[in-house]
C-alpha positions in Angstrom: -45.1 57.4 106.1 -43.7 54.5 104.1 -45.7 52.1 102.1 -45.6 48.3 102.7 -43.1 47.6 100.0 -40.5 50.0 101.4 -41.0 48.6 104.9 -40.3 45.1 103.6 -37.1 46.2 101.9 -36.0 47.9 105.1 -36.7 44.8 107.1 -34.8 42.6 104.7 -31.8 45.0 104.6 -31.7 45.2 108.4 -31.9 41.4 108.6 -29.1 41.0 106.1 -26.8 43.3 108.1 -27.7 41.6 111.3 -27.0 38.1 109.9 -23.7 39.4 108.5 -22.5 40.8 111.8 -24.0 38.1 114.2 -22.5 35.2 112.4 -19.1 36.8 113.1 -16.1 34.9 111.9 -17.9 31.8 110.8 -19.4 33.1 107.6 -17.7 36.5 107.2 -16.5 36.5 103.6 -14.0 39.3 104.5 -12.2 37.0 107.0 -9.5 34.8 105.2 -9.8 32.0 107.8 -12.0 29.0 106.9 -14.6 27.7 109.4 -14.8 24.1 110.5 -17.3 21.8 109.0 -17.8 18.1 109.3 -17.5 17.6 105.5 -14.3 19.1 104.3 -14.7 18.0 100.8 -17.1 20.7 99.7 -14.4 23.0 98.4 -12.8 20.2 96.5 -16.2 19.3 95.0 -16.6 22.9 93.8 -13.1 22.8 92.3 -13.8 19.5 90.5 -17.1 20.8 89.2 -15.3 23.9 87.9 -12.6 21.7 86.3 -15.3 19.7 84.4 -17.0 22.9 83.2 -13.6 24.3 82.0 -13.1 21.0 80.1 -16.4 21.3 78.4 -18.1 18.4 80.2 -21.7 19.4 80.6 -23.4 18.1 82.8 -20.5 17.1 85.1 -21.0 13.6 86.5 -17.5 12.5 87.5 -14.9 14.2 89.8 -11.8 13.3 87.9 -9.2 13.8 90.6 -11.1 11.9 93.4 -10.5 8.2 94.3 -6.7 8.2 93.6 -7.0 10.0 90.2 -9.4 7.3 88.9 -12.5 9.6 89.2 -15.6 9.3 91.4 -19.2 9.9 90.2 -19.9 12.2 93.1 -22.2 14.5 91.1 -24.5 11.6 90.4 -25.2 11.2 94.1 -25.5 14.8 95.3 -27.8 17.5 94.0 -25.7 19.6 91.7 -27.6 22.9 91.8 -25.4 24.4 94.5 -22.3 23.2 92.7 -23.4 25.0 89.6 -23.7 28.3 91.4 -20.4 27.7 93.3 -18.6 26.7 90.1 -19.7 29.9 88.3 -18.5 32.0 91.2 -15.2 30.0 91.2 -14.8 30.4 87.5 -15.0 34.1 88.0 -11.7 33.9 89.9 -12.9 33.8 93.5 -10.9 31.4 95.7 -12.6 28.2 96.8 -12.7 29.0 100.5 -14.5 32.3 99.8 -16.8 30.6 97.4 -17.8 28.1 100.1 -18.4 30.9 102.6 -20.5 32.8 100.0 -22.5 29.7 99.2 -23.4 29.1 102.9 -24.2 32.7 103.4 -26.3 32.8 100.3 -28.2 29.8 101.4 -29.0 31.4 104.8 -30.1 34.6 103.2 -32.3 33.0 100.6 -33.9 30.8 103.3 -34.7 34.0 105.3 -36.3 35.7 102.3 -38.3 32.6 101.3 -39.6 32.1 104.9 -40.5 35.7 105.1 -42.5 35.6 101.9 -44.1 32.3 102.9 -45.2 33.8 106.2 -46.7 36.7 104.3 -48.6 34.3 102.1 -49.9 32.3 105.1 -51.0 35.5 106.8 -52.9 36.5 103.7 -54.5 33.1 103.3 -55.6 32.8 106.9 -57.2 36.3 106.8 -58.9 35.5 103.5 -60.3 32.2 104.8 -61.6 33.8 108.0 -63.2 36.8 106.3 -64.5 35.4 103.1 -65.3 31.7 103.6 -66.3 31.3 107.2 -65.6 28.5 109.6 -66.8 25.6 107.5 -64.1 26.3 104.9 -61.5 27.4 107.4 -61.1 24.4 109.6 -60.1 21.9 106.9 -57.0 24.1 106.4 -55.8 22.9 109.8 -54.9 19.6 108.2 -53.2 21.3 105.2 -50.9 23.6 107.2 
């Protein structure tokens, strides 16, 4: 009845809804409470990154309000891609706690999508190797995967 593309979209939507409801209060962006993490400075890092972007410092390297207002080069030591996304959401006027929840949820959702697509690719490659190339070309892939 449905083609393969529509089935994939339905599976992704169902998984998105399931993740949203099963994570409960921890990553629910509609809940105003903040969840507990071992590193409570993530929201402050997003605020500092946003402050640097507002000031026109591109690329941000220094968190100016860290280390007793002397600044700390935190963005030299951590990968800044997630801070870029979080800063743009924060600059749109979203509070930092909601930005942090959204970033964690976005990471989980994109990981699900990428693993789903990777599984589809592996399924296609394994079928193609078995049907087209035979055993002599298939068994070396054991060491690749």
